C-alpha positions as CSV (number, residue, x, y, z in Angstrom):
1,M,92.0,98.6,74.3
2,E,89.0,100.0,76.0
3,I,88.7,99.1,79.6
4,V,85.8,100.6,81.5
5,L,85.7,101.0,85.4
6,G,82.8,102.9,87.1
7,D,84.4,102.5,90.5
8,P,87.6,101.7,92.2
9,V,88.2,98.1,92.2
10,L,90.2,95.7,94.6
11,A,93.3,94.3,92.7
12,V,95.5,91.3,93.5
13,D,98.9,90.5,91.8
14,I,100.4,87.2,92.7
15,G,103.9,86.8,91.1
16,G,106.7,84.1,92.0
17,T,108.2,86.1,94.9
18,K,105.7,88.6,96.0
19,V,101.9,89.4,96.3
20,A,100.8,92.9,95.7
21,V,97.2,93.8,96.7
22,G,95.9,97.4,96.2
23,V,92.9,99.5,95.3
24,V,92.9,101.0,91.6
25,A,90.9,104.0,90.5
26,P,88.7,104.1,87.4
27,G,91.5,105.9,85.4
28,G,94.2,103.2,86.4
29,R,95.9,104.9,89.2
30,V,96.6,102.7,92.3
31,L,95.3,104.4,95.3
32,H,96.5,102.0,98.0
33,E,98.8,99.3,98.3
34,R,100.1,96.3,100.4
35,R,102.9,93.9,99.6
36,G,104.0,90.6,101.0
37,P,106.0,87.5,99.9
38,S,104.6,84.7,98.0
39,Q,106.5,81.8,99.3
40,A,104.7,80.2,102.0
41,Q,104.6,77.2,104.0
42,D,101.5,75.8,102.6
43,E,98.5,76.8,100.6
44,E,96.4,78.3,103.5
45,A,99.2,80.5,104.6
46,L,99.5,82.1,101.2
47,F,95.6,82.4,100.9
48,S,95.5,84.0,104.4
49,L,98.3,86.6,103.4
50,I,96.2,87.7,100.5
51,V,93.1,87.9,102.5
52,E,95.0,89.9,105.1
53,L,96.3,92.6,102.8
54,A,93.3,92.9,101.1
55,R,91.6,93.7,104.3
56,E,94.2,96.2,105.0
57,V,93.9,98.0,101.9
58,L,90.2,98.2,102.1
59,E,90.3,99.5,105.4
60,E,92.6,102.2,104.4
61,H,90.5,103.2,101.3
62,G,87.6,103.5,103.6
63,Q,85.0,103.3,100.8
64,P,82.9,100.6,99.6
65,V,84.4,98.4,96.9
66,S,82.4,95.9,95.1
67,V,84.6,93.7,92.8
68,C,88.1,92.1,92.8
69,G,90.4,91.3,89.7
70,V,93.4,89.0,90.3
71,G,96.4,88.5,87.8
72,S,98.4,85.3,88.9
73,G,101.0,83.3,87.5
74,G,99.9,80.1,85.8
75,P,99.1,77.7,84.2
76,S,95.4,77.2,85.5
77,R,92.6,75.0,84.7
78,G,88.8,75.6,84.4
79,N,89.6,79.2,83.0
80,H,91.4,80.3,86.1
81,R,89.4,78.6,88.6
82,L,92.1,76.2,89.6
83,L,95.6,77.8,89.8
84,S,98.9,75.9,89.7
85,P,101.6,78.5,89.5
86,L,104.8,77.0,88.3
87,N,106.7,79.2,90.8
88,I,104.5,78.8,93.9
89,A,104.9,75.2,94.8
90,V,102.2,75.4,97.6
91,W,99.4,76.0,95.2
92,R,98.3,73.1,93.0
93,D,94.7,73.5,91.7
94,F,94.1,75.9,94.2
95,P,90.5,77.4,93.8
96,L,91.4,81.0,94.6
97,R,88.5,82.6,92.7
98,D,85.8,80.9,94.8
99,R,87.8,81.0,98.0
100,L,88.5,84.6,97.7
101,A,85.2,85.7,96.9
102,E,83.8,83.5,99.6
103,A,86.4,85.2,102.0
104,L,85.7,89.0,100.7
105,G,81.9,88.8,100.1
106,M,82.4,90.1,96.3
107,P,82.7,88.7,92.8
108,V,86.3,87.9,91.8
109,A,87.7,87.4,88.3
110,V,91.1,85.9,87.8
111,D,93.4,85.6,84.7
112,N,96.9,84.9,84.0
113,D,99.3,87.7,85.3
114,A,100.9,88.4,82.0
115,K,97.4,88.6,80.2
116,A,96.7,91.2,82.8
117,L,99.6,93.3,82.0
118,A,98.6,92.9,78.3
119,L,95.3,94.6,79.4
120,A,96.9,97.2,81.3
121,E,99.4,98.2,78.3
122,G,96.5,98.6,76.1
123,W,94.4,100.7,78.5
124,V,96.8,103.1,80.0
125,G,100.4,101.8,79.1
126,G,102.9,101.3,76.3
127,A,100.3,99.9,74.0
128,V,97.5,102.5,74.0
129,G,96.0,102.9,70.4
130,E,97.6,99.5,69.3
131,D,95.4,96.6,68.0
132,N,98.2,93.9,67.7
133,Y,100.9,93.7,70.3
134,L,102.7,91.2,72.8
135,A,103.0,92.0,76.4
136,M,105.6,90.2,78.8
137,V,106.5,89.8,82.3
138,V,110.2,89.0,82.9
139,S,110.7,88.3,86.4
140,T,110.7,85.2,88.9
141,G,109.3,83.6,85.9
142,I,108.4,84.5,82.1
143,G,104.7,85.1,80.9
144,G,103.1,86.6,78.1
145,G,99.7,88.0,77.0
146,I,98.8,88.6,73.1
147,V,96.4,91.0,71.8
148,L,95.4,90.6,68.1
149,N,92.8,92.6,66.3
150,G,92.2,94.3,69.4
151,R,91.1,91.3,71.4
152,L,93.2,89.6,74.1
153,L,93.5,85.9,73.2
154,D,92.5,83.5,75.8
155,G,92.9,80.0,74.2
156,A,91.0,76.7,75.2
157,D,91.5,77.2,78.9
158,G,92.7,80.6,79.3
159,N,96.3,79.9,79.1
160,A,97.2,81.6,75.8
161,G,100.5,83.5,75.5
162,H,102.9,81.3,77.6
163,I,106.0,82.7,75.8
164,G,108.1,81.6,78.6
165,H,107.7,78.1,77.2
166,I,109.1,79.0,73.5
167,F,112.1,76.9,72.6
168,V,115.2,79.4,72.5
169,A,118.3,77.5,73.0
170,E,119.6,73.9,73.3
171,G,120.6,72.5,76.3
172,G,120.9,74.5,79.6
173,R,118.8,74.1,82.8
174,A,115.3,72.6,83.0
175,D,112.3,74.9,83.8
176,A,110.0,74.4,86.6
177,A,107.9,72.1,84.3
178,G,110.9,70.0,83.6
179,A,111.5,71.2,80.0
180,V,115.1,71.9,78.7
181,G,115.8,74.9,76.3
182,L,112.8,76.9,76.7
183,L,112.9,80.6,77.6
184,E,111.7,80.6,81.3
185,G,114.5,77.9,82.1
186,Q,117.3,80.2,80.6
187,A,116.2,83.9,81.1
188,S,113.8,83.9,84.2
189,G,115.0,85.4,87.6
190,T,114.8,81.8,88.9
191,A,117.2,80.7,86.1
192,I,119.5,83.6,86.7
193,A,119.8,82.9,90.2
194,D,120.5,79.4,89.7
195,L,123.4,80.2,87.1
196,L,124.7,82.6,89.8
197,D,124.9,79.7,92.2
198,G,121.9,81.4,94.4
199,G,123.0,85.0,94.0
200,A,120.3,87.7,93.5
201,P,119.6,88.3,89.6
202,A,120.3,92.0,90.4
203,G,124.0,91.2,90.6
204,A,124.3,89.5,87.2
205,P,127.3,90.7,85.0
206,D,126.8,92.8,81.9
207,E,127.3,89.7,79.8
208,M,124.7,87.6,81.3
209,R,122.3,90.6,81.4
210,R,122.7,90.9,77.5
211,R,122.6,87.2,77.2
212,V,119.0,87.2,78.7
213,G,117.9,90.2,76.5
214,T,119.0,88.2,73.5
215,L,116.9,85.1,74.3
216,V,113.9,87.0,75.3
217,G,114.3,88.9,71.9
218,R,114.5,85.5,70.1
219,G,111.1,84.6,71.7
220,V,109.6,87.8,70.9
221,G,110.9,87.8,67.1
222,S,109.5,84.3,66.9
223,V,106.1,85.5,68.3
224,A,106.3,88.6,65.7
225,N,106.9,86.3,62.8
226,L,104.2,84.0,63.8
227,L,101.6,86.4,64.7
228,D,102.1,89.4,62.3
229,L,102.5,92.0,65.3
230,R,105.4,94.6,65.7
231,L,105.4,95.6,69.2
232,A,106.3,93.9,72.6
233,V,105.9,95.8,75.9
234,V,108.0,94.3,78.6
235,G,107.8,94.7,82.5
236,G,109.1,92.6,85.5
237,S,112.0,93.1,87.7
238,V,114.5,91.4,85.6
239,A,113.9,93.3,82.4
240,L,113.3,96.7,83.8
241,G,116.2,96.3,86.3
242,Y,118.7,95.3,83.6
243,G,117.6,98.3,81.4
244,D,119.6,99.2,78.3
245,D,121.7,95.9,78.4
246,F,118.6,93.9,78.2
247,F,116.5,95.8,75.7
248,D,119.5,96.7,73.3
249,A,120.3,93.2,73.1
250,A,116.6,92.1,72.9
251,Q,116.1,94.5,70.1
252,A,119.2,93.4,68.2
253,E,118.1,89.8,68.1
254,I,114.6,90.9,67.2
255,D,116.1,92.8,64.3
256,R,118.2,89.7,63.3
257,I,115.2,87.3,62.9
258,C,112.2,89.6,61.7
259,R,112.8,89.6,58.4
260,L,109.5,89.0,56.9
261,V,107.4,91.9,55.5
262,H,104.9,91.9,58.3
263,S,107.4,91.6,61.2
264,Q,110.2,94.0,59.9
265,G,110.3,96.7,62.3
266,A,109.1,95.1,65.2
267,R,110.1,96.6,68.4
268,I,110.4,96.1,72.1
269,I,110.0,98.5,74.8
270,P,109.8,98.7,78.4
271,S,106.6,99.1,80.3
272,P,105.9,102.7,81.4
273,L,103.7,101.1,84.3
274,G,106.7,99.8,86.2
275,A,106.0,98.2,89.4
276,D,102.2,99.3,89.2
277,G,101.4,97.4,86.0
278,G,100.6,94.0,87.8
279,L,97.8,95.8,90.0
280,I,96.7,97.9,87.0
281,G,96.4,94.8,85.1
282,A,94.4,92.9,87.8
283,A,92.0,95.9,87.7
284,A,91.5,95.4,84.1
285,V,90.9,91.9,84.5
286,A,87.9,92.5,87.0
287,A,86.7,95.3,84.3
288,R,86.9,92.5,81.6
289,G,85.8,89.4,83.7
290,L,82.8,91.1,85.6
291,S,81.4,93.7,83.3
């Protein structure tokens, strides 16, 4: 996927537990970065933190930056004009794009964080040269972005790709939207912490790690069967932190359910972008939305 940046851009990655703000070079390298918690007392406290982090990295960069890209958990309305991330309770229909553009004095483009990762993977990550693939974030929540025929899918209001809301298992806990049996409610970091009675997902036993991988593989395999694609690139602290336990179980489940000619051989791989994927994706959002 071609992403063209003429100059460094300001990038903002907003997840369920952390906010990262950085300056990203035209080749996709993160030059400067600041992080902070995304769980705040109210909507203004979180917005103020983002602005503060942005000003810090811009000061460190020391050179003019003219555009900003944002990847945020969703869903959203008005093609990302109003954000209501499921894992950030203080933001409901929050007008981040307009507020941030006013505070920073530059144009701002916003998209879903997993769609942003899909752009990043096709640009400098694990899907370079691929025209059809799925990118996923398995972290506090679970999100996805889908590229078909070289184009990122947007949907009617910019929310295409929410693989976290595919049905994968009977029963279990409800997700943040109140639905039972969906992937995010079973395999996200939030779900794992609940199953561990508040324990950190990093402390999950091997059996639970494999179960999370199996459920994610079930979702990926369903998308591969539906959309005629054979690659899923997965980032996020849960997936990357669980490593082989996660990816081996996910691949086994994909192999089990992908029996159609167009989905046989579908594979799941870890994102090579690691913790920088969100910021690189946000920079790609700027290139796509403000070109």
